[in-house]
C-alpha positions in Angstrom: 62.6 38.5 -42.8 65.7 40.6 -43.3 67.9 37.6 -42.8 66.4 35.6 -45.7 68.8 36.7 -48.4 72.0 36.1 -46.4 70.7 32.7 -45.3 69.8 31.7 -48.8 73.3 32.8 -50.0 75.0 30.9 -47.1 72.9 27.8 -47.9 73.9 27.8 -51.5 77.5 28.4 -50.8 77.6 25.7 -48.2 76.2 23.1 -50.7 78.8 24.2 -53.4 81.7 24.0 -51.0 80.6 20.6 -49.6 80.0 19.4 -53.1 83.5 20.5 -54.3 85.1 18.7 -51.3 83.2 15.5 -52.1 84.1 15.8 -55.8 87.8 15.8 -54.8 87.2 12.7 -52.7 85.5 11.1 -55.6 88.7 11.2 -57.6 91.1 10.6 -54.7 89.9 7.8 -52.6 87.9 4.6 -52.2 85.3 5.6 -54.7 87.8 5.4 -57.6 88.7 1.8 -57.0 87.1 -1.0 -59.0 85.8 -3.9 -56.9 87.2 -7.2 -58.2 85.5 -10.4 -57.3 85.8 -14.1 -58.3 89.3 -13.9 -59.7 90.1 -16.9 -61.9 87.9 -18.3 -64.6 85.3 -15.7 -63.8 85.6 -12.1 -62.7 83.3 -9.2 -61.7 84.6 -5.6 -61.9 82.5 -2.7 -60.6 83.3 0.9 -61.3 81.2 2.8 -58.8 82.9 6.2 -59.2 80.2 7.6 -61.5 77.6 6.7 -58.9 79.1 9.2 -56.5 79.0 12.0 -59.0 75.4 11.2 -59.9 74.4 11.3 -56.2 76.2 14.5 -55.7 74.6 16.2 -58.7 71.2 15.0 -57.5 71.9 16.5 -54.1 72.7 19.8 -55.6 69.4 19.8 -57.6 67.4 18.9 -54.4 69.2 21.6 -52.5 68.3 24.1 -55.2 64.7 23.1 -55.1 64.6 23.5 -51.3 66.2 27.0 -51.6 63.6 28.0 -54.2 60.8 26.7 -52.0 62.1 28.7 -48.9 62.3 31.9 -50.9 58.9 31.4 -52.5 57.2 30.7 -49.2 58.9 33.3 -47.0 59.5 36.1 -49.5 62.2 38.8 -49.3 62.2 42.0 -47.3 62.2 44.3 -50.4 62.1 44.3 -54.1 65.9 44.6 -54.5 66.5 41.6 -52.3 64.0 39.6 -54.2 65.6 40.5 -57.5 69.1 39.5 -56.4 67.9 36.4 -54.6 66.1 35.0 -57.6 69.1 35.8 -59.9 71.4 33.8 -57.5 68.9 30.9 -57.4 68.6 30.9 -61.2 72.4 30.7 -61.6 72.7 28.0 -59.0 69.8 26.1 -60.6 71.4 26.2 -64.1 74.7 24.9 -62.7 73.0 22.2 -60.7 71.0 21.0 -63.7 74.0 21.1 -66.0 76.0 19.0 -63.5 73.2 16.5 -63.3 73.1 16.1 -67.1 76.9 15.7 -67.2 77.0 13.2 -64.4 74.4 11.0 -66.1 76.6 10.8 -69.2 79.0 8.7 -67.2 77.3 5.5 -66.2 78.4 3.2 -63.4 79.7 0.0 -64.9 79.6 -3.7 -63.9 81.7 -5.9 -66.1 80.9 -9.5 -65.2 82.8 -12.4 -66.8 81.0 -15.5 -65.9 82.7 -18.8 -65.2 80.9 -20.2 -68.3 82.6 -17.6 -70.5 79.6 -15.2 -70.8 80.2 -11.5 -70.4 77.5 -9.3 -69.0 77.9 -5.5 -69.2 75.6 -3.4 -67.0 75.6 0.4 -67.2 73.5 2.4 -64.8 72.7 6.1 -64.3 70.1 7.8 -62.1 67.6 7.5 -64.9 68.2 4.1 -66.4 69.9 0.8 -66.1 70.8 -1.4 -69.0 72.4 -4.9 -69.2 73.5 -6.7 -72.2 75.2 -10.1 -72.8 78.4 -10.0 -74.9 80.4 -12.8 -76.3 84.1 -12.8 -75.2 85.3 -12.4 -78.8 83.2 -9.2 -79.1 85.6 -7.5 -76.7 88.4 -6.3 -79.0 90.6 -4.4 -76.6 91.2 -3.3 -73.0 93.7 -0.6 -72.5 94.7 2.2 -70.1 94.0 5.8 -70.7 95.6 8.7 -68.9 94.6 12.3 -68.4 94.3 14.9 -65.6 91.7 15.4 -62.9 90.3 18.8 -61.9 93.3 19.5 -59.7 95.8 18.7 -62.5 96.9 15.3 -61.0 97.3 12.2 -63.3 94.2 10.2 -63.5 94.0 6.7 -65.0 91.2 4.6 -66.6 90.8 1.1 -67.8 88.7 1.3 -71.0 87.1 -1.7 -72.7 86.4 -1.4 -76.4 83.8 -3.6 -78.2 83.4 -4.8 -81.7 80.7 -2.3 -82.5 82.9 0.6 -81.5 81.4 1.2 -78.1 83.5 1.7 -75.0 83.1 1.3 -71.2 85.3 2.5 -68.4 85.5 -0.4 -66.0 88.0 1.1 -63.5 89.5 4.5 -62.8 91.6 6.2 -60.2 94.8 8.0 -59.4 96.9 4.8 -59.0 98.4 3.6 -62.2 99.4 0.2 -60.7 95.9 -0.6 -59.6 94.5 0.2 -63.1 97.3 -1.8 -64.8 96.6 -4.8 -62.5 92.9 -4.6 -63.3 93.6 -4.5 -67.0 95.9 -7.6 -66.6 93.3 -9.6 -64.6 90.5 -8.8 -67.0 92.6 -9.6 -70.0 93.5 -13.0 -68.5 89.9 -13.7 -67.6 88.8 -12.8 -71.2 91.5 -15.0 -72.7 90.3 -17.9 -70.6 86.7 -17.3 -71.6 87.7 -17.2 -75.3 89.7 -20.4 -75.0 86.7 -22.0 -73.3 84.3 -20.9 -76.0 86.7 -22.1 -78.7 87.1 -25.5 -77.0 
């Protein structure tokens, strides 16, 4: 089929362009906002932004596998076309797998401060999910961090630091005020939890 190579190239480019558009949405819209529930003595914060990146990277890997299967089953019209098609697929595959590894280094986070003062931290990637119970006094700091996104725009994170030196990003996005509000609410909830434990 003489149209195989152009179709394979178009398919790969379509996935890349679509993925780049979604990546920009990931850091510019609803996906960046932490979900706050149960304000007051207890609070639950969910940072779902990494989930979106994980799903997108998995989609790229699946798309690569589909493209490989199509080329493998249908073949190419000549040896030169086969050579360049497989080189293109190899490059796309390496990029897709690297993106998947990178995405799974950033877990989605649920930071749950119970009304009884207990803190449950849940971190989840595509490959694993881990929950641990933490005493309020083991949370030594919650602070804002600022850097730039892939477009050079300011990007803000609320970072919780634990007594063992570990850190978790519980909220992130482009709006400084939302991140600062999240930090203030979580700080108040932790203070209440600590006072309750001390009492």
